[in-house]
C-alpha positions as a Python dict, from the first residue, in 0.01 Angstrom:
ca = {
    (1, 'M'): (0, 0, 0),
    (2, 'G'): (-376, 34, -9),
    (3, 'F'): (-655, -226, 85),
    (4, 'S'): (-669, -442, -224),
    (5, 'R'): (-977, -666, -107),
    (6, 'P'): (-1357, -573, -133),
    (7, 'C'): (-1518, -481, 201),
    (8, 'G'): (-1863, -555, 104),
    (9, 'V'): (-2000, -228, 261),
    (10, 'S'): (-2346, -153, 146),
    (11, 'Q'): (-2375, 180, 315),
    (12, 'G'): (-2130, 450, 409),
    (13, 'G'): (-1837, 354, 648),
    (14, 'G'): (-1774, 448, 977),
    (15, 'Q'): (-1846, 333, 1322),
    (16, 'G'): (-2209, 441, 1307),
    (17, 'I'): (-2396, 412, 1645),
    (18, 'D'): (-2414, 139, 1876),
    (19, 'E'): (-2682, -137, 1891),
    (20, 'E'): (-2852, -27, 2197),
    (21, 'S'): (-2867, 340, 2060),
    (22, 'F'): (-2994, 217, 1734),
    (23, 'K'): (-3275, 25, 1890),
    (24, 'K'): (-3369, 300, 2118),
    (25, 'S'): (-3390, 528, 1795),
    (26, 'I'): (-3619, 302, 1616),
    (27, 'G'): (-3867, 307, 1893),
    (28, 'V'): (-3856, 675, 1887),
    (29, 'L'): (-3939, 672, 1510),
    (30, 'G'): (-4213, 417, 1528),
    (31, 'V'): (-4048, 208, 1310),
    (32, 'V'): (-4012, -187, 1379),
    (33, 'W'): (-3741, -409, 1261),
    (34, 'V'): (-3807, -767, 1224),
    (35, 'K'): (-3547, -1047, 1182),
    (36, 'K'): (-3477, -1142, 844),
    (37, 'A'): (-3431, -1517, 727),
    (38, 'I'): (-3113, -1574, 551),
    (39, 'K'): (-2947, -1879, 412),
    (40, 'L'): (-2553, -1910, 410),
    (41, 'K'): (-2330, -2193, 306),
    (42, 'V'): (-2066, -2207, 593),
    (43, 'N'): (-1768, -2417, 551),
    (44, 'G'): (-1972, -2667, 339),
    (45, 'E'): (-2275, -2680, 556),
    (46, 'V'): (-2618, -2504, 484),
    (47, 'K'): (-2701, -2267, 763),
    (48, 'E'): (-3064, -2110, 774),
    (49, 'L'): (-3082, -1823, 1036),
    (50, 'E'): (-3285, -1540, 1121),
    (51, 'V'): (-3073, -1209, 1192),
    (52, 'E'): (-3117, -847, 1276),
    (53, 'P'): (-3083, -625, 971),
    (54, 'W'): (-2788, -425, 1121),
    (55, 'K'): (-2586, -765, 1243),
    (56, 'T'): (-2253, -797, 1056),
    (57, 'L'): (-2135, -1129, 892),
    (58, 'L'): (-1861, -1139, 1154),
    (59, 'E'): (-2121, -1125, 1436),
    (60, 'V'): (-2342, -1392, 1286),
    (61, 'L'): (-2019, -1625, 1239),
    (62, 'R'): (-1913, -1549, 1613),
    (63, 'E'): (-2220, -1524, 1810),
    (64, 'D'): (-2475, -1725, 1610),
    (65, 'L'): (-2253, -2000, 1481),
    (66, 'G'): (-1962, -2027, 1724),
    (67, 'L'): (-1660, -1979, 1460),
    (68, 'T'): (-1463, -1788, 1683),
    (69, 'S'): (-1144, -1791, 1435),
    (70, 'V'): (-1309, -1477, 1279),
    (71, 'K'): (-1176, -1205, 1513),
    (72, 'E'): (-1322, -839, 1570),
    (73, 'G'): (-992, -636, 1603),
    (74, 'C'): (-1109, -281, 1494),
    (75, 'G'): (-1472, -316, 1342),
    (76, 'T'): (-1388, -64, 1067),
    (77, 'G'): (-1222, -284, 825),
    (78, 'D'): (-883, -170, 897),
    (79, 'C'): (-689, -451, 1065),
    (80, 'G'): (-808, -776, 863),
    (81, 'S'): (-845, -984, 1149),
    (82, 'C'): (-1198, -1061, 1067),
    (83, 'T'): (-1104, -1177, 709),
    (84, 'V'): (-1312, -1462, 577),
    (85, 'I'): (-1379, -1596, 207),
    (86, 'L'): (-1719, -1482, 96),
    (87, 'N'): (-1796, -1620, -252),
    (88, 'G'): (-1455, -1680, -333),
    (89, 'K'): (-1313, -1367, -228),
    (90, 'A'): (-1142, -1248, 62),
    (91, 'V'): (-1341, -971, 268),
    (92, 'N'): (-1358, -800, 602),
    (93, 'S'): (-1639, -991, 765),
    (94, 'C'): (-1699, -674, 1009),
    (95, 'L'): (-1787, -459, 720),
    (96, 'V'): (-2065, -708, 555),
    (97, 'L'): (-2392, -704, 677),
    (98, 'A'): (-2518, -1088, 737),
    (99, 'V'): (-2824, -989, 521),
    (100, 'D'): (-2595, -885, 211),
    (101, 'A'): (-2425, -1215, 244),
    (102, 'D'): (-2762, -1412, 205),
    (103, 'G'): (-2711, -1687, -48),
    (104, 'G'): (-2360, -1673, -19),
    (105, 'E'): (-2084, -1922, 68),
    (106, 'V'): (-1847, -1846, 333),
    (107, 'L'): (-1523, -2028, 428),
    (108, 'T'): (-1356, -1961, 757),
    (109, 'V'): (-1039, -2127, 910),
    (110, 'E'): (-1267, -2400, 1093),
    (111, 'G'): (-1353, -2515, 727),
    (112, 'L'): (-984, -2555, 596),
    (113, 'S'): (-867, -2866, 785),
    (114, 'D'): (-977, -3205, 674),
    (115, 'G'): (-1056, -3381, 975),
    (116, 'S'): (-754, -3390, 1205),
    (117, 'K'): (-504, -3275, 915),
    (118, 'L'): (-442, -2923, 910),
    (119, 'H'): (-469, -2721, 549),
    (120, 'P'): (-85, -2672, 423),
    (121, 'L'): (-132, -2301, 496),
    (122, 'Q'): (-193, -2379, 845),
    (123, 'E'): (93, -2633, 843),
    (124, 'A'): (334, -2363, 693),
    (125, 'F'): (240, -2078, 944),
    (126, 'I'): (365, -2336, 1242),
    (127, 'K'): (665, -2451, 1040),
    (128, 'Y'): (785, -2092, 967),
    (129, 'G'): (677, -1943, 1299),
    (130, 'A'): (441, -1717, 1128),
    (131, 'I'): (227, -1702, 1427),
    (132, 'Q'): (299, -1529, 1771),
    (133, 'C'): (-7, -1416, 1974),
    (134, 'G'): (-220, -1591, 1723),
    (135, 'F'): (-519, -1293, 1674),
    (136, 'C'): (-442, -1206, 1346),
    (137, 'T'): (-348, -1538, 1211),
    (138, 'S'): (-705, -1677, 1108),
    (139, 'G'): (-732, -1363, 912),
    (140, 'M'): (-395, -1366, 728),
    (141, 'I'): (-440, -1740, 653),
    (142, 'M'): (-769, -1683, 478),
    (143, 'A'): (-643, -1373, 273),
    (144, 'A'): (-342, -1604, 175),
    (145, 'K'): (-612, -1878, 90),
    (146, 'A'): (-794, -1637, -142),
    (147, 'L'): (-482, -1543, -293),
    (148, 'L'): (-351, -1892, -361),
    (149, 'D'): (-681, -1985, -502),
    (150, 'E'): (-673, -1696, -735),
    (151, 'N'): (-298, -1717, -820),
    (152, 'P'): (-128, -2053, -707),
    (153, 'N'): (215, -1893, -788),
    (154, 'P'): (249, -1541, -644),
    (155, 'T'): (539, -1332, -604),
    (156, 'P'): (661, -1206, -274),
    (157, 'E'): (510, -851, -377),
    (158, 'E'): (204, -1011, -491),
    (159, 'I'): (174, -1185, -135),
    (160, 'K'): (230, -858, 25),
    (161, 'E'): (-31, -674, -168),
    (162, 'A'): (-280, -957, -74),
    (163, 'L'): (-190, -894, 283),
    (164, 'S'): (-166, -531, 271),
    (165, 'G'): (-521, -516, 450),
    (166, 'N'): (-414, -777, 740),
    (167, 'I'): (-214, -595, 1031),
    (168, 'C'): (15, -825, 1247),
    (169, 'R'): (153, -622, 1555),
    (170, 'C'): (368, -898, 1685),
    (171, 'A'): (546, -1150, 1412),
    (172, 'G'): (610, -920, 1130),
    (173, 'Y'): (565, -1060, 771),
    (174, 'S'): (889, -1207, 655),
    (175, 'N'): (795, -1533, 808),
    (176, 'I'): (451, -1500, 698),
    (177, 'V'): (552, -1456, 332),
    (178, 'K'): (791, -1731, 370),
    (179, 'A'): (510, -1959, 482),
    (180, 'I'): (287, -1868, 196),
    (181, 'L'): (565, -1903, -75),
    (182, 'A'): (617, -2250, 55),
    (183, 'V'): (274, -2361, 7),
    (184, 'A'): (277, -2215, -328),
    (185, 'K'): (585, -2387, -426),
    (186, 'G'): (444, -2733, -302),
    (187, 'E'): (696, -2761, -36),
    (188, 'I'): (412, -2810, 225),
    (189, 'K'): (135, -3041, 143),
}
C-alpha cells in the first residue's frame, strides 16, 4: 500500500541539513531570516505566533504550543506518528512548514475530548486494546478521525488504506481496525 495522505511539502523531501548548520550557512551567505507572523486555529483556539521559516508544524505544535500528543517518529513522513488534521485532511506535520499552514485550522488529539469525556475513537482504542506503547496512537486516531469525517461507514479495507501511512511497531492493526469499525457502526458513542 502506498501513502494515501497529502504530506504538505512545499519543497523537495529528504532530511536536508540540521537547524544549526542551516543557521551557519545563512551567516556565510549574508542572508538574514526573520521570524514570520502566522495565525493558526488550533483545537478551536486562535493562536498567533512568530516562527522561523524552517520550522515545521510539528515543531510549532510541540515546542511552541505544548501539544505533545503530536510525536516525531521519523521526521520524514514515513511513520505517521505526527499525523494531525489540517484544514480537514490528515497530514504528516513533520513535512508541513508552519508558515505554509498559516491561516489554517489544526486539530490534534488534545482537541478531540469534550472536557473530561473522551472522543469515541479514544474510547474505542482503549476498549479494543488498540494501544500498546502508545507512541503511534495519536497519529492513528487522527488518521481515523479524518477518515470517519470523510467516510462515516468505511470498510475494513478502506480503514487499512487510510492508515497506510501510520506505522505501529507493537500492537498490530487488527484491534485498531476493530476499534474504528466499532465507532463507525455507532457501537461506541
